[in-house]
Structure formats: structure tokens, C-alpha cells
N, C-alpha and C positions, 0 to 999 in steps of 0.2 A: 504494500500500500504506500503511495507517495503522498507527501504533503506539498501543497503549492508553495512557491517561493514567498508569496505574500501572506501566507497563513501564519498568524501569530502563535498558534499552538506549537509546542515543541515537537520536532520530528520524533523524538523518543516516545512521546505519548502515542503517536500513530503506530510506530513499530511495536510498542509494548502490547497494544490491543491486538494487532495482527499476530504477534508471537504467542500471545495467550491463547488465541483461537487455534493456532497450529499445535501448541503444546497440549491443549485440551483434547484435540483430535488424536494426537499421538499417544497420550497417556490416559486413555480410558474415559474420555469425555467429560471429566470434571473440570470446572473452571478453577483457575488458580486464585488464591486469596489475594485480592488487590492491596490488602494491608501489608503484605509481605512480598515486596517486589523482588524479581529475580533478574540479575544482570548476567547475561551470558558472556563469557570471555572466549575470544577466538584468536588464534594465531599469535605470532610473536609481535607484540605492539612496539612501535617506535615511540620515542618520548612525546612527540606531538599527540599521538593517539592516547597515551596515558594521561596527558594534561586534559584532553577533551573528556575522557572518562570521569575525571575528578571534578573538573571545573564546569562541565556542561551536562554530562549524562546524569551525575548524581543529583544536581539541582533539578533537572528535568523530571527525574523519577519522583523526587520529593514533591514537586509542584503538582505533578499528575496525581499523586496519591493524596494531595491536600494535607500532607503531614511534614512539616519542615525538618523534623529530626528523625524521620523513619530510618531504621537500620535495614540495610540491603543484604540479601544473600547473593553471593557470586558463585557461579558454577561453570565448570568446563571439563572437557574430556581430552585426553592425550596432551598435546601442547596447550590446549585451552585450560587444562587443569593447572598448568604452570601460571597462566595469566590469572586464574581465579585466586590462587594462593598469593601471587604477587600483589593483586589488588588489595587483598586483606592485610598483608603485612606492610604495604606502603601506606594504606589509608584505613587504619582500624577505627578512625573516627566516623567513617561512613559505612564500612562493611562489617557486619556482625558475624558472618559465617561464610567460610569457603568450602565448597563441595568439589573436591578434585577427584575425577574418575579416571583410572588407568593413567595416572599422570606421568609425563616425561618432564622431570623437574630440573635435570642437570643437562644443559646444552653444551657443556664444554667440548664434547667430542665433535660437535659441528662447527666449532669456532676456529679450526685450523691453527690452534696454538695461540690465537689472539685473545687477549683479555682486556678489553677496553673498559673505561669507566662507565660508559653507558650500559655495557653488558653487565658489569659488576652490580650496578645499582638497580638493574632490572631483575636480576636473578636472586630470588630469596635464599637459595642454597649458599650464595656468596655474601649477600649484604646483611642478612639477619644475624650471623655471628658477630658482625662489627657494629650492630646498632648500639648506640650509647644508652646508658640508663637515662630515662627521661619520660616525658608524657607519651610519646609514641609507643615505646616498649611497654610502659605501664598499661596503656589501653589495649595493646595487642595481647597482653596476658589475660585479659578478660574476654577474649574472643575464642573461636573454635575453628579448627581446620579438620575436616573429615577427608581422609585419603583412602578412597575406596578403590580396590583393584582386584581383578580376576587373577586366576592362576592358570588360565588356559592359553590357547595359542596367542602368540605375539605380545602377551602381557609380561611385565617385569616387576614383580612386587618389590624387588630391591630398590627401585626408584622411589617408591612410596616410603619405605623404611628409612632411606637416606634423608628424605625431606622431614619425616617425623623426628629423626634424631636431631637435625639442625634446630627445629622448632622447640623440641623438648629441652635441649640444653639451655635455651634462653627462657624457659618457663612458659612457653606458649602452649595452651591446651590443644591437643590434637589426638587423633586416633587413626590407626590403620585398620580398615575393615577388609578382610580377605574373603572373596566371594567364591572361591573354589575353582577347580579345574574345568568345570562346565561353563565358565564365563570367560570369553575371549576378549581381546583388545579390539572391540568392534561395537557397532551401533546397537545391536540387540541387548548387549550387556548394559550399556549406558541408559537405554530406554527403561530398563528394569530398575537401575539404581536411582536415577534422579527422582522419580515420584515418591519412592520410599523415604528419601532423605527430606524432601520438601514436606511430606506429611508428618514426619517425625519432629520437624522443627518449625511447624506453622503456628 
């Protein structure tokens, strides 16, 4: 669904309504609770995209929900799980819960030995250990990261355990949920996972 350029309503509101309809169709026909918005994290985001997420998307969600301080759930699968956890750890003032499904949390192997500052501060595996004591870390310690992962084809539970270890060493609540060998790194697994966690935390 598109918004006209002159439409004063935020594009996020249009997308959210369209996404809710899509998710409702995919996950059993139940409408999502509009009081608990879901921000989907996709792909490896560049710094401008992360700024948009915090400075534009979060206010748009809160405006659309008519609740200026609503806490948002962020969720993603595979590399999207990395973005979900990155959103939570970078902005615990806005995001209350990250649901990472079959997460690929450490991208070092794809960086050809290059470790830029942008990469460092995007990657929770790298920047969370260096977070100084202060308001961000204190708030983060009141949040939760769920790291759900299958043990079937293409999934690597070690990725989730590595992320859990990094968070746990800083006192950030998290848990790894193993879904067993009949759950692959694939869409059917994530379609089963997401509604369960949304229902558990609504």
C-alpha cells in the first residue's frame, strides 16, 4: 500500500496496517494487538537506515498507536535477527523486547578481515562488551532478548549461544530457546515461532 506524497499521515502507519493484515493472514487470522507494535528488522542496515528507524519509525509507531511512550517489540529472522537485537541494544529506551529467530549475529566472516567503526558499533557481538556503565546499559538490563533457533538443516545454534553469552556477561536478560531438529533455518520455522512469542509477550 502506498501513501501519497502529500498525505500527512506517516508512511509507517500505512505499512503497519498492511503488514498487520499480511501477518494476520499468515498467522492464523488473528489481528495483532495494536497496543503492542511490532517493528520488523530486515537486512544489514547502514547508519542512515538506523537513524531513520530511531528518529522516524519509532515516533511514527508511537503516533499511530496514540501512545507517546509505547514500548516496541522488534523481531527478525536470520540476519534480520541481528538487526532486531541491534535495535534493542542500541535503543533500549524504545524497544522492550527483541525476538531473534535463527539469528546470524556475528558477521565477521563476511567482512574480509575489515573491522570498521561502523561495523563495530552496528554489531552487538562487538559493541555490547564495550558499553560503559550508564543509562543505556542500565535500561538494557531491564529488557529481554529471546534467541530462538532450530537444530535442523542450515541452523547454527552456536550463533545464538554466542550472542547470549555476550549479553549475559553484561547482565542483559536473554534466553536461548532450542526448537529441535525438526525446525530448519527456513520460513516455516519462523512462521511457527513468531506468533508464539508475540502471544507470550502481549
